Wavefront OBJ file of the C-alpha trace (Angstrom):
o trace
v 156.909 132.624 97.876
v 153.313 132.136 97.361
v 150.524 130.650 94.938
v 147.993 133.002 93.735
v 144.233 131.383 92.997
v 142.412 134.477 91.870
v 141.997 137.874 91.307
v 138.942 138.921 93.294
v 137.128 142.335 93.800
v 139.195 142.526 97.063
v 142.719 141.887 95.428
v 145.059 138.917 94.669
v 143.898 136.296 96.792
v 147.025 133.716 97.837
v 145.886 130.254 98.629
v 149.319 128.637 99.550
v 151.946 130.626 101.257
v 155.388 130.583 102.628
v 155.576 129.939 106.525
v 156.490 132.986 107.409
v 154.142 135.343 105.615
v 155.423 138.444 106.893
v 158.869 137.916 105.833
v 158.802 135.739 102.806
v 155.608 137.490 101.427
v 154.446 140.658 102.622
v 157.707 142.418 103.162
v 158.476 142.012 99.532
v 155.331 143.293 97.985
v 154.142 146.637 97.186
v 150.343 145.694 97.774
v 148.839 143.600 100.594
v 147.452 140.468 98.815
v 144.031 138.662 100.425
v 145.348 135.843 102.494
v 142.246 133.318 103.670
v 141.807 132.621 107.409
v 143.245 129.042 106.791
v 145.966 129.309 103.651
v 147.947 126.163 102.957
v 151.351 126.390 104.308
v 154.223 125.464 101.809
v 156.751 122.957 103.086
v 159.496 124.796 105.279
v 162.178 122.970 103.984
v 162.006 125.170 100.638
v 163.030 128.244 102.493
v 166.056 126.666 104.280
l 1 2 3 4 5 6 7 8 9 10 11 12 13 14 15 16 17 18 19 20 21 22 23 24 25 26 27 28 29 30 31 32 33 34 35 36 37 38 39 40 41 42 43 44 45 46 47 48
């Protein structure tokens, strides 16, 4: 799960992401989104 904020020249930018980015986002996408160096982490209770 993630929240996208903008479509940039580099791709779709995510500003808020699941605590386990690899498992909950990247493994489920057919493309690699742009993730800022320090994205906001979603509350881990959402993923229990």
